[in-house]
DRENTIKOL-527216 format. One record per residue (C-alpha): residue number from 1; residue in three letters; y negated, x negated, z negated. Coordinates in steps of 0.5 Angstrom, whole numbers, plus 500, padded with zeros to 3 digits. Layout:
{rec NUM, 'ALA', {Y, X, Z}}
...
***
This chain:
{rec 1, 'UNK', {789, 129, 133}}
{rec 2, 'UNK', {789, 123, 137}}
{rec 3, 'UNK', {786, 119, 132}}
{rec 4, 'UNK', {791, 113, 130}}
{rec 5, 'UNK', {793, 113, 138}}
{rec 6, 'UNK', {785, 112, 139}}
{rec 7, 'UNK', {784, 107, 134}}
{rec 8, 'UNK', {790, 103, 137}}
{rec 9, 'UNK', {787, 103, 144}}
{rec 10, 'UNK', {780, 101, 142}}
{rec 11, 'UNK', {782, 096, 138}}
{rec 12, 'UNK', {786, 093, 144}}
{rec 13, 'UNK', {780, 095, 149}}
{rec 14, 'UNK', {774, 092, 146}}
{rec 15, 'UNK', {772, 086, 142}}
{rec 16, 'UNK', {767, 087, 136}}
{rec 17, 'UNK', {760, 086, 140}}
{rec 18, 'UNK', {762, 091, 145}}
{rec 19, 'UNK', {764, 096, 140}}
{rec 20, 'UNK', {757, 095, 137}}
{rec 21, 'UNK', {754, 095, 144}}
{rec 22, 'UNK', {757, 101, 146}}
{rec 23, 'UNK', {760, 106, 141}}
{rec 24, 'UNK', {757, 105, 134}}
{rec 25, 'UNK', {750, 108, 135}}
{rec 26, 'UNK', {753, 114, 139}}
{rec 27, 'UNK', {759, 115, 133}}
{rec 28, 'UNK', {754, 114, 127}}
{rec 29, 'UNK', {749, 119, 130}}
{rec 30, 'UNK', {755, 124, 132}}
{rec 31, 'UNK', {758, 124, 125}}
{rec 32, 'UNK', {751, 125, 122}}
{rec 33, 'UNK', {750, 131, 126}}
{rec 34, 'UNK', {757, 134, 126}}
{rec 35, 'UNK', {760, 132, 119}}
{rec 36, 'UNK', {762, 139, 117}}
{rec 37, 'UNK', {765, 141, 123}}
{rec 38, 'UNK', {769, 134, 123}}
{rec 39, 'UNK', {771, 136, 116}}
{rec 40, 'UNK', {774, 143, 119}}
{rec 41, 'UNK', {777, 139, 125}}
{rec 42, 'UNK', {781, 135, 120}}
{rec 43, 'UNK', {778, 128, 120}}
{rec 44, 'UNK', {778, 125, 113}}
{rec 45, 'UNK', {772, 124, 109}}
{rec 46, 'UNK', {773, 117, 108}}
{rec 47, 'UNK', {773, 116, 116}}
{rec 48, 'UNK', {767, 120, 116}}
{rec 49, 'UNK', {763, 116, 110}}
{rec 50, 'UNK', {764, 109, 115}}
{rec 51, 'UNK', {758, 112, 119}}
{rec 52, 'UNK', {754, 111, 113}}
{rec 53, 'UNK', {756, 103, 112}}
{rec 54, 'UNK', {751, 098, 112}}
{rec 55, 'UNK', {756, 093, 116}}
{rec 56, 'UNK', {763, 093, 119}}
{rec 57, 'UNK', {769, 089, 120}}
{rec 58, 'UNK', {772, 090, 127}}
{rec 59, 'UNK', {777, 094, 123}}
{rec 60, 'UNK', {772, 099, 120}}
{rec 61, 'UNK', {768, 099, 126}}
{rec 62, 'UNK', {774, 101, 131}}
{rec 63, 'UNK', {776, 107, 126}}
{rec 64, 'UNK', {768, 109, 126}}
{rec 65, 'UNK', {768, 109, 133}}
{rec 66, 'UNK', {775, 113, 134}}
{rec 67, 'UNK', {772, 119, 131}}
{rec 68, 'UNK', {768, 122, 137}}
{rec 69, 'UNK', {775, 122, 141}}
{rec 70, 'UNK', {780, 125, 135}}
{rec 71, 'UNK', {782, 131, 139}}
{rec 72, 'UNK', {779, 135, 145}}
{rec 73, 'UNK', {774, 140, 141}}
{rec 74, 'UNK', {771, 134, 137}}
{rec 75, 'UNK', {771, 130, 144}}
{rec 76, 'UNK', {768, 136, 148}}
{rec 77, 'UNK', {762, 137, 142}}
{rec 78, 'UNK', {761, 130, 143}}
{rec 79, 'UNK', {761, 130, 151}}
{rec 80, 'UNK', {755, 135, 150}}
{rec 81, 'UNK', {751, 131, 145}}
{rec 82, 'UNK', {750, 126, 151}}
{rec 83, 'UNK', {744, 126, 155}}
{rec 84, 'UNK', {746, 130, 162}}
{rec 85, 'UNK', {746, 124, 166}}
{rec 86, 'UNK', {750, 120, 161}}
{rec 87, 'UNK', {755, 126, 161}}
{rec 88, 'UNK', {755, 126, 169}}
{rec 89, 'UNK', {757, 118, 169}}
{rec 90, 'UNK', {762, 119, 163}}
{rec 91, 'UNK', {766, 125, 167}}
{rec 92, 'UNK', {766, 121, 173}}
{rec 93, 'UNK', {769, 114, 170}}
{rec 94, 'UNK', {774, 118, 167}}
{rec 95, 'UNK', {778, 118, 174}}
{rec 96, 'UNK', {776, 112, 176}}
{rec 97, 'UNK', {776, 104, 174}}
{rec 98, 'UNK', {769, 102, 175}}
{rec 99, 'UNK', {763, 104, 179}}
{rec 100, 'UNK', {758, 099, 182}}
{rec 101, 'UNK', {751, 101, 180}}
{rec 102, 'UNK', {749, 103, 187}}
{rec 103, 'UNK', {755, 108, 188}}
{rec 104, 'UNK', {753, 111, 181}}
{rec 105, 'UNK', {746, 112, 185}}
{rec 106, 'UNK', {749, 115, 191}}
{rec 107, 'UNK', {755, 119, 189}}
{rec 108, 'UNK', {752, 122, 182}}
{rec 109, 'UNK', {744, 121, 184}}
{rec 110, 'UNK', {743, 117, 177}}
{rec 111, 'UNK', {740, 111, 176}}
{rec 112, 'UNK', {743, 107, 171}}
{rec 113, 'UNK', {738, 101, 171}}
{rec 114, 'UNK', {731, 098, 172}}
{rec 115, 'UNK', {728, 093, 175}}
{rec 116, 'UNK', {724, 087, 172}}
{rec 117, 'UNK', {720, 082, 176}}
{rec 118, 'UNK', {718, 075, 175}}
{rec 119, 'UNK', {713, 071, 179}}
{rec 120, 'UNK', {714, 064, 178}}
{rec 121, 'UNK', {709, 058, 179}}
{rec 122, 'UNK', {710, 057, 186}}
{rec 123, 'UNK', {710, 065, 188}}
{rec 124, 'UNK', {717, 065, 188}}
{rec 125, 'UNK', {719, 072, 185}}
{rec 126, 'UNK', {726, 073, 182}}
{rec 127, 'UNK', {729, 080, 180}}
{rec 128, 'UNK', {733, 082, 174}}
{rec 129, 'UNK', {737, 088, 174}}
{rec 130, 'UNK', {737, 091, 167}}
{rec 131, 'UNK', {742, 096, 164}}
{rec 132, 'UNK', {738, 103, 161}}
{rec 133, 'UNK', {740, 103, 154}}
{rec 134, 'UNK', {743, 110, 154}}
{rec 135, 'UNK', {749, 107, 159}}
{rec 136, 'UNK', {751, 101, 154}}
{rec 137, 'UNK', {756, 107, 152}}
{rec 138, 'UNK', {760, 104, 158}}
{rec 139, 'UNK', {763, 097, 158}}
{rec 140, 'UNK', {760, 093, 164}}
{rec 141, 'UNK', {760, 087, 167}}
{rec 142, 'UNK', {755, 083, 172}}
{rec 143, 'UNK', {757, 083, 179}}
{rec 144, 'UNK', {761, 076, 180}}
{rec 145, 'UNK', {763, 071, 186}}
{rec 146, 'UNK', {760, 065, 190}}
{rec 147, 'UNK', {753, 066, 193}}
{rec 148, 'UNK', {752, 072, 188}}
{rec 149, 'UNK', {744, 072, 188}}
{rec 150, 'UNK', {742, 079, 185}}
{rec 151, 'UNK', {745, 081, 178}}
{rec 152, 'UNK', {748, 088, 179}}
{rec 153, 'UNK', {752, 092, 174}}
{rec 154, 'UNK', {759, 095, 174}}
{rec 155, 'UNK', {760, 101, 169}}
{rec 156, 'UNK', {767, 103, 167}}
{rec 157, 'UNK', {771, 105, 161}}
{rec 158, 'UNK', {778, 102, 159}}
{rec 159, 'UNK', {784, 104, 162}}
{rec 160, 'UNK', {787, 106, 155}}
{rec 161, 'UNK', {781, 110, 153}}
{rec 162, 'UNK', {781, 114, 160}}
{rec 163, 'UNK', {789, 115, 159}}
{rec 164, 'UNK', {788, 118, 152}}
{rec 165, 'UNK', {782, 122, 154}}
{rec 166, 'UNK', {785, 125, 161}}
{rec 167, 'UNK', {788, 131, 157}}
{rec 168, 'UNK', {781, 133, 155}}
{rec 169, 'UNK', {779, 135, 162}}
{rec 170, 'UNK', {782, 140, 167}}
{rec 171, 'UNK', {785, 137, 173}}
{rec 172, 'UNK', {784, 139, 180}}
{rec 173, 'UNK', {789, 142, 185}}
{rec 174, 'UNK', {789, 136, 189}}
{rec 175, 'UNK', {792, 132, 183}}
{rec 176, 'UNK', {799, 134, 186}}
{rec 177, 'UNK', {801, 133, 193}}
{rec 178, 'UNK', {799, 139, 198}}
{rec 179, 'UNK', {803, 140, 204}}
{rec 180, 'UNK', {799, 142, 210}}
{rec 181, 'UNK', {802, 146, 216}}
{rec 182, 'UNK', {798, 142, 221}}
{rec 183, 'UNK', {798, 138, 227}}
{rec 184, 'UNK', {794, 132, 226}}
{rec 185, 'UNK', {788, 131, 232}}
{rec 186, 'UNK', {787, 124, 230}}
{rec 187, 'UNK', {787, 118, 236}}
{rec 188, 'UNK', {793, 116, 234}}
{rec 189, 'UNK', {800, 119, 231}}
{rec 190, 'UNK', {806, 114, 230}}
{rec 191, 'UNK', {812, 119, 229}}
{rec 192, 'UNK', {817, 114, 232}}
{rec 193, 'UNK', {818, 110, 226}}
{rec 194, 'UNK', {824, 113, 224}}
{rec 195, 'UNK', {828, 111, 231}}
{rec 196, 'UNK', {824, 105, 232}}
{rec 197, 'UNK', {827, 101, 226}}
{rec 198, 'UNK', {834, 104, 227}}
{rec 199, 'UNK', {834, 100, 233}}
{rec 200, 'UNK', {830, 094, 232}}
{rec 201, 'UNK', {832, 092, 225}}
{rec 202, 'UNK', {838, 089, 227}}
{rec 203, 'UNK', {834, 085, 233}}
{rec 204, 'UNK', {829, 083, 228}}
{rec 205, 'UNK', {835, 080, 223}}
{rec 206, 'UNK', {838, 076, 228}}
{rec 207, 'UNK', {831, 074, 231}}
{rec 208, 'UNK', {830, 071, 224}}
{rec 209, 'UNK', {837, 068, 222}}
{rec 210, 'UNK', {836, 064, 228}}
{rec 211, 'UNK', {829, 061, 225}}
{rec 212, 'UNK', {825, 064, 230}}
{rec 213, 'UNK', {820, 067, 225}}
{rec 214, 'UNK', {816, 061, 223}}
{rec 215, 'UNK', {814, 061, 215}}
{rec 216, 'UNK', {809, 058, 211}}
{rec 217, 'UNK', {810, 053, 205}}
{rec 218, 'UNK', {810, 059, 201}}
{rec 219, 'UNK', {815, 063, 205}}
{rec 220, 'UNK', {811, 068, 209}}
{rec 221, 'UNK', {811, 069, 216}}
{rec 222, 'UNK', {806, 065, 220}}
{rec 223, 'UNK', {801, 069, 224}}
{rec 224, 'UNK', {802, 064, 230}}
{rec 225, 'UNK', {809, 067, 232}}
{rec 226, 'UNK', {808, 074, 231}}
{rec 227, 'UNK', {806, 075, 238}}
{rec 228, 'UNK', {811, 072, 241}}
{rec 229, 'UNK', {816, 076, 237}}
{rec 230, 'UNK', {813, 082, 239}}
{rec 231, 'UNK', {813, 080, 246}}
{rec 232, 'UNK', {820, 078, 246}}
{rec 233, 'UNK', {823, 084, 242}}
{rec 234, 'UNK', {819, 089, 245}}
{rec 235, 'UNK', {817, 092, 238}}
{rec 236, 'UNK', {813, 098, 238}}
{rec 237, 'UNK', {806, 098, 235}}
{rec 238, 'UNK', {801, 102, 232}}
{rec 239, 'UNK', {795, 100, 236}}
{rec 240, 'UNK', {799, 097, 243}}
{rec 241, 'UNK', {792, 097, 247}}
{rec 242, 'UNK', {788, 094, 242}}
{rec 243, 'UNK', {784, 088, 245}}
{rec 244, 'UNK', {784, 085, 238}}
{rec 245, 'UNK', {790, 080, 237}}
{rec 246, 'UNK', {792, 082, 229}}
{rec 247, 'UNK', {791, 089, 230}}
{rec 248, 'UNK', {795, 089, 237}}
{rec 249, 'UNK', {801, 086, 233}}
{rec 250, 'UNK', {800, 089, 226}}
{rec 251, 'UNK', {806, 093, 226}}
{rec 252, 'UNK', {810, 086, 228}}
{rec 253, 'UNK', {807, 083, 222}}
{rec 254, 'UNK', {808, 088, 217}}
{rec 255, 'UNK', {816, 088, 219}}
{rec 256, 'UNK', {816, 080, 219}}
{rec 257, 'UNK', {814, 080, 212}}
{rec 258, 'UNK', {819, 084, 209}}
{rec 259, 'UNK', {825, 081, 214}}
{rec 260, 'UNK', {824, 074, 212}}
{rec 261, 'UNK', {826, 075, 205}}
{rec 262, 'UNK', {832, 079, 206}}
{rec 263, 'UNK', {838, 074, 205}}
{rec 264, 'UNK', {845, 074, 209}}
{rec 265, 'UNK', {849, 077, 204}}
{rec 266, 'UNK', {845, 084, 204}}
{rec 267, 'UNK', {845, 085, 212}}
{rec 268, 'UNK', {850, 091, 213}}
{rec 269, 'UNK', {852, 095, 220}}
{rec 270, 'UNK', {849, 101, 217}}
{rec 271, 'UNK', {842, 100, 218}}
{rec 272, 'UNK', {839, 106, 214}}
{rec 273, 'UNK', {844, 103, 208}}
{rec 274, 'UNK', {841, 096, 209}}
{rec 275, 'UNK', {834, 099, 208}}
{rec 276, 'UNK', {835, 103, 202}}
{rec 277, 'UNK', {839, 097, 198}}
{rec 278, 'UNK', {838, 091, 201}}
{rec 279, 'UNK', {830, 092, 203}}
{rec 280, 'UNK', {827, 097, 198}}
{rec 281, 'UNK', {831, 097, 192}}
{rec 282, 'UNK', {832, 090, 191}}
{rec 283, 'UNK', {827, 086, 196}}
{rec 284, 'UNK', {821, 090, 196}}
{rec 285, 'UNK', {820, 091, 188}}
{rec 286, 'UNK', {823, 085, 186}}
{rec 287, 'UNK', {822, 079, 191}}
{rec 288, 'UNK', {816, 081, 196}}
{rec 289, 'UNK', {809, 080, 195}}
{rec 290, 'UNK', {806, 085, 200}}
{rec 291, 'UNK', {799, 083, 199}}
{rec 292, 'UNK', {799, 077, 203}}
{rec 293, 'UNK', {802, 081, 208}}
{rec 294, 'UNK', {798, 087, 208}}
{rec 295, 'UNK', {791, 083, 207}}
{rec 296, 'UNK', {793, 077, 212}}
{rec 297, 'UNK', {786, 078, 216}}
{rec 298, 'UNK', {782, 076, 209}}
{rec 299, 'UNK', {780, 069, 209}}
{rec 300, 'UNK', {783, 065, 203}}
{rec 301, 'UNK', {789, 070, 202}}
{rec 302, 'UNK', {794, 065, 205}}
{rec 303, 'UNK', {792, 060, 200}}
{rec 304, 'UNK', {794, 065, 194}}
{rec 305, 'UNK', {799, 063, 189}}
{rec 306, 'UNK', {805, 068, 187}}
{rec 307, 'UNK', {802, 068, 180}}
{rec 308, 'UNK', {796, 070, 182}}
{rec 309, 'UNK', {799, 076, 185}}
{rec 310, 'UNK', {800, 082, 181}}
{rec 311, 'UNK', {807, 086, 183}}
{rec 312, 'UNK', {805, 093, 184}}
{rec 313, 'UNK', {811, 095, 189}}
{rec 314, 'UNK', {815, 099, 185}}
{rec 315, 'UNK', {809, 103, 183}}
{rec 316, 'UNK', {808, 104, 190}}
{rec 317, 'UNK', {815, 106, 191}}
{rec 318, 'UNK', {815, 111, 186}}
{rec 319, 'UNK', {809, 115, 189}}
{rec 320, 'UNK', {813, 115, 195}}
{rec 321, 'UNK', {818, 118, 192}}
{rec 322, 'UNK', {814, 124, 189}}
{rec 323, 'UNK', {811, 126, 196}}
{rec 324, 'UNK', {814, 132, 200}}
{rec 325, 'UNK', {819, 131, 205}}
{rec 326, 'UNK', {817, 133, 212}}
{rec 327, 'UNK', {810, 135, 211}}
{rec 328, 'UNK', {803, 132, 212}}
{rec 329, 'UNK', {799, 130, 206}}
{rec 330, 'UNK', {792, 128, 207}}
{rec 331, 'UNK', {790, 121, 205}}
{rec 332, 'UNK', {784, 124, 201}}
{rec 333, 'UNK', {790, 128, 197}}
{rec 334, 'UNK', {794, 122, 196}}
{rec 335, 'UNK', {787, 118, 194}}
{rec 336, 'UNK', {786, 124, 189}}
{rec 337, 'UNK', {793, 124, 187}}
{rec 338, 'UNK', {792, 117, 184}}
{rec 339, 'UNK', {785, 118, 181}}
{rec 340, 'UNK', {787, 124, 177}}
{rec 341, 'UNK', {794, 122, 175}}
{rec 342, 'UNK', {790, 115, 172}}
{rec 343, 'UNK', {795, 111, 177}}
{rec 344, 'UNK', {792, 104, 177}}
{rec 345, 'UNK', {793, 100, 183}}
{rec 346, 'UNK', {790, 093, 183}}
{rec 347, 'UNK', {794, 088, 186}}
{rec 348, 'UNK', {790, 082, 184}}
{rec 349, 'UNK', {784, 081, 179}}
{rec 350, 'UNK', {777, 082, 181}}
{rec 351, 'UNK', {776, 075, 178}}
{rec 352, 'UNK', {780, 071, 183}}
{rec 353, 'UNK', {778, 076, 189}}
{rec 354, 'UNK', {770, 074, 188}}
{rec 355, 'UNK', {772, 066, 187}}
{rec 356, 'UNK', {778, 066, 193}}
{rec 357, 'UNK', {777, 071, 198}}
{rec 358, 'UNK', {772, 072, 203}}
{rec 359, 'UNK', {770, 075, 210}}
{rec 360, 'UNK', {768, 070, 216}}
{rec 361, 'UNK', {762, 072, 220}}
{rec 362, 'UNK', {755, 070, 220}}
{rec 363, 'UNK', {749, 074, 217}}
{rec 364, 'UNK', {744, 074, 211}}
{rec 365, 'UNK', {748, 074, 204}}
{rec 366, 'UNK', {743, 074, 199}}
{rec 367, 'UNK', {737, 070, 200}}
{rec 368, 'UNK', {741, 065, 205}}
{rec 369, 'UNK', {745, 066, 212}}
{rec 370, 'UNK', {752, 064, 211}}
{rec 371, 'UNK', {759, 065, 215}}
{rec 372, 'UNK', {763, 066, 209}}
{rec 373, 'UNK', {762, 073, 205}}
{rec 374, 'UNK', {766, 072, 198}}
{rec 375, 'UNK', {768, 079, 196}}
{rec 376, 'UNK', {764, 081, 190}}
{rec 377, 'UNK', {766, 085, 184}}
{rec 378, 'UNK', {762, 091, 187}}
{rec 379, 'UNK', {766, 091, 194}}
{rec 380, 'UNK', {773, 090, 190}}
{rec 381, 'UNK', {775, 097, 191}}
{rec 382, 'UNK', {773, 098, 199}}
{rec 383, 'UNK', {775, 091, 201}}
{rec 384, 'UNK', {782, 090, 196}}
{rec 385, 'UNK', {784, 096, 193}}
{rec 386, 'UNK', {783, 102, 199}}
{rec 387, 'UNK', {786, 097, 204}}
{rec 388, 'UNK', {792, 095, 200}}
{rec 389, 'UNK', {794, 102, 199}}
{rec 390, 'UNK', {792, 104, 206}}
{rec 391, 'UNK', {796, 098, 209}}
{rec 392, 'UNK', {802, 100, 204}}
{rec 393, 'UNK', {802, 107, 208}}
{rec 394, 'UNK', {802, 103, 214}}
{rec 395, 'UNK', {808, 098, 212}}
{rec 396, 'UNK', {812, 104, 210}}
{rec 397, 'UNK', {811, 107, 217}}
{rec 398, 'UNK', {813, 101, 220}}
{rec 399, 'UNK', {820, 101, 217}}
{rec 400, 'UNK', {820, 109, 219}}
{rec 401, 'UNK', {819, 111, 211}}
{rec 402, 'UNK', {813, 115, 213}}
{rec 403, 'UNK', {809, 118, 219}}
{rec 404, 'UNK', {802, 117, 220}}
{rec 405, 'UNK', {796, 120, 224}}
{rec 406, 'UNK', {790, 115, 224}}
{rec 407, 'UNK', {784, 113, 228}}
{rec 408, 'UNK', {782, 106, 230}}
{rec 409, 'UNK', {777, 102, 226}}
{rec 410, 'UNK', {772, 098, 228}}
{rec 411, 'UNK', {774, 091, 227}}
{rec 412, 'UNK', {770, 087, 231}}
{rec 413, 'UNK', {766, 084, 224}}
{rec 414, 'UNK', {771, 085, 219}}
{rec 415, 'UNK', {767, 086, 212}}
{rec 416, 'UNK', {762, 089, 216}}
{rec 417, 'UNK', {764, 094, 221}}
{rec 418, 'UNK', {770, 095, 217}}
{rec 419, 'UNK', {774, 093, 211}}
{rec 420, 'UNK', {781, 093, 214}}
{rec 421, 'UNK', {785, 095, 220}}
{rec 422, 'UNK', {787, 101, 216}}
{rec 423, 'UNK', {781, 104, 214}}
{rec 424, 'UNK', {782, 110, 219}}
{rec 425, 'UNK', {788, 113, 216}}
{rec 426, 'UNK', {788, 120, 215}}
{rec 427, 'UNK', {795, 123, 214}}
{rec 428, 'UNK', {802, 121, 212}}
{rec 429, 'UNK', {808, 124, 212}}
{rec 430, 'UNK', {815, 123, 209}}
{rec 431, 'UNK', {820, 122, 213}}
{rec 432, 'UNK', {828, 124, 212}}
{rec 433, 'UNK', {829, 116, 212}}
{rec 434, 'UNK', {824, 115, 207}}
{rec 435, 'UNK', {827, 121, 203}}
{rec 436, 'UNK', {833, 118, 203}}
{rec 437, 'UNK', {831, 111, 202}}
{rec 438, 'UNK', {827, 112, 196}}
{rec 439, 'UNK', {833, 115, 192}}
{rec 440, 'UNK', {832, 123, 193}}
{rec 441, 'UNK', {838, 124, 196}}
{rec 442, 'UNK', {845, 120, 198}}
{rec 443, 'UNK', {846, 123, 205}}
{rec 444, 'UNK', {842, 121, 211}}
{rec 445, 'UNK', {843, 123, 218}}
{rec 446, 'UNK', {840, 119, 223}}
{rec 447, 'UNK', {836, 122, 229}}
{rec 448, 'UNK', {839, 123, 235}}
{rec 449, 'UNK', {838, 119, 241}}
{rec 450, 'UNK', {838, 112, 238}}
{rec 451, 'UNK', {839, 107, 243}}
{rec 452, 'UNK', {842, 100, 240}}
{rec 453, 'UNK', {842, 093, 243}}
{rec 454, 'UNK', {849, 092, 247}}
{rec 455, 'UNK', {852, 085, 249}}
{rec 456, 'UNK', {858, 085, 253}}
{rec 457, 'UNK', {863, 078, 254}}
{rec 458, 'UNK', {865, 077, 261}}
{rec 459, 'UNK', {873, 077, 261}}
{rec 460, 'UNK', {873, 072, 267}}
{rec 461, 'UNK', {868, 067, 265}}
{rec 462, 'UNK', {863, 064, 259}}
{rec 463, 'UNK', {858, 070, 261}}
{rec 464, 'UNK', {855, 075, 257}}
{rec 465, 'UNK', {852, 082, 260}}
{rec 466, 'UNK', {846, 086, 258}}
{rec 467, 'UNK', {842, 091, 261}}
{rec 468, 'UNK', {837, 088, 266}}
{rec 469, 'UNK', {831, 091, 262}}
{rec 470, 'UNK', {834, 089, 255}}
{rec 471, 'UNK', {829, 084, 254}}
{rec 472, 'UNK', {831, 084, 246}}
{rec 473, 'UNK', {838, 082, 248}}
{rec 474, 'UNK', {835, 077, 252}}
{rec 475, 'UNK', {831, 074, 247}}
{rec 476, 'UNK', {837, 073, 242}}
{rec 477, 'UNK', {841, 070, 247}}
{rec 478, 'UNK', {835, 065, 250}}
{rec 479, 'UNK', {837, 059, 244}}
{rec 480, 'UNK', {844, 059, 246}}
{rec 481, 'UNK', {845, 061, 253}}
{rec 482, 'UNK', {842, 060, 260}}
{rec 483, 'UNK', {839, 066, 264}}
{rec 484, 'UNK', {842, 066, 271}}
{rec 485, 'UNK', {840, 073, 273}}
{rec 486, 'UNK', {837, 079, 270}}
{rec 487, 'UNK', {843, 082, 267}}
{rec 488, 'UNK', {847, 075, 266}}
{rec 489, 'UNK', {847, 069, 261}}
{rec 490, 'UNK', {852, 063, 261}}
{rec 491, 'UNK', {854, 059, 256}}
{rec 492, 'UNK', {859, 053, 255}}
{rec 493, 'UNK', {864, 051, 250}}
{rec 494, 'UNK', {859, 047, 246}}
***
């Protein structure tokens, strides 16, 4: 019997008015129609008699509304008492945070609203979207944000209630990771990240230590210096042939975001150990704000305060730790793993997004043309949550923790043709380095064939020697020495 736990959830999740609108009538009718059954299931008559009360305090209303969820048998009977369309929506909302009215109509074939039109004195017609009474069972809120000209409903169940009821449902096999024996056929497959980062990280740290990665007032890398860094250090990229600058330098941006928060005392010769201890055990879960780095292409992100960003990095690391090593997993499976284990990823509140973040392009927004399209509540998951999750996978790949397989999104008009550069992620695979960094093993053997940067000092002069094709070493020496040949740099006693 979960009655006490459910009571606590309802107390914390609803105010009295919301309980009256959502659950009071349903609970009273259910108890009246199933009184003897509920007694047999162990519900006390004192709780059941609340259904006959003429008025309620919040405390007695919470106790009344908890009854339909008291145990699995009771809940299943309550579920069957719902009309089919309400039952269909209820089942869907167990597994997702919220659903927009149009998404419910598209995915479930259920219309939860009616439209009421009103003609004003100047023949101007306004449309009000009204929620059908049967669906008031679900907590709702109107779609919010700047320039929102149409009332729209978002339906959902409180997270605590979803977590309490999930054990009453059968979870599909995709609630666990399913390793795939496949070779992805996507346009892009990035599997060199492990070798790349072991070669590049020391260069990146030295480059950052020279102050060559400009940062904003909030300590985040400035987009204007990323292209130069990529070119100077010859960093590998996810979309090397892209004509879109942010996409072309995407991996470099993700690398810079975490490198700039590394402190000098965390630098080690052992790159794998430094990644594990300096980056992903200390900085990533405790000091790193990944949202502004991953979603840097959204207008307004650069102005977000630290207090407005929800720390979600530790959760992402724990999910990564749960993945099978060396086996491809589809992104659909990854998404199902989050959904069916009720792992909520919300790196920023919907209200802040609706009022501060937008895409920039010229198009109709409601009844007016605008070049600012604020991200409304109905687009929150597609524009913020999914790109953040997929972008985190790209960031893990940038540091060699994952291999990824993906196609190229159409980013010509972000917010319209695609929501992010990460949209077309298809498969992910935990690497041996990722397995080590997440703490699954204490032993790591680097892959063969890693070529590091080497700078030799001349024995006879103030000259430094590098390989003639080693652009990265040249970039590190440039602030301190003059290039006198393809393989030689000269300095003085100063």
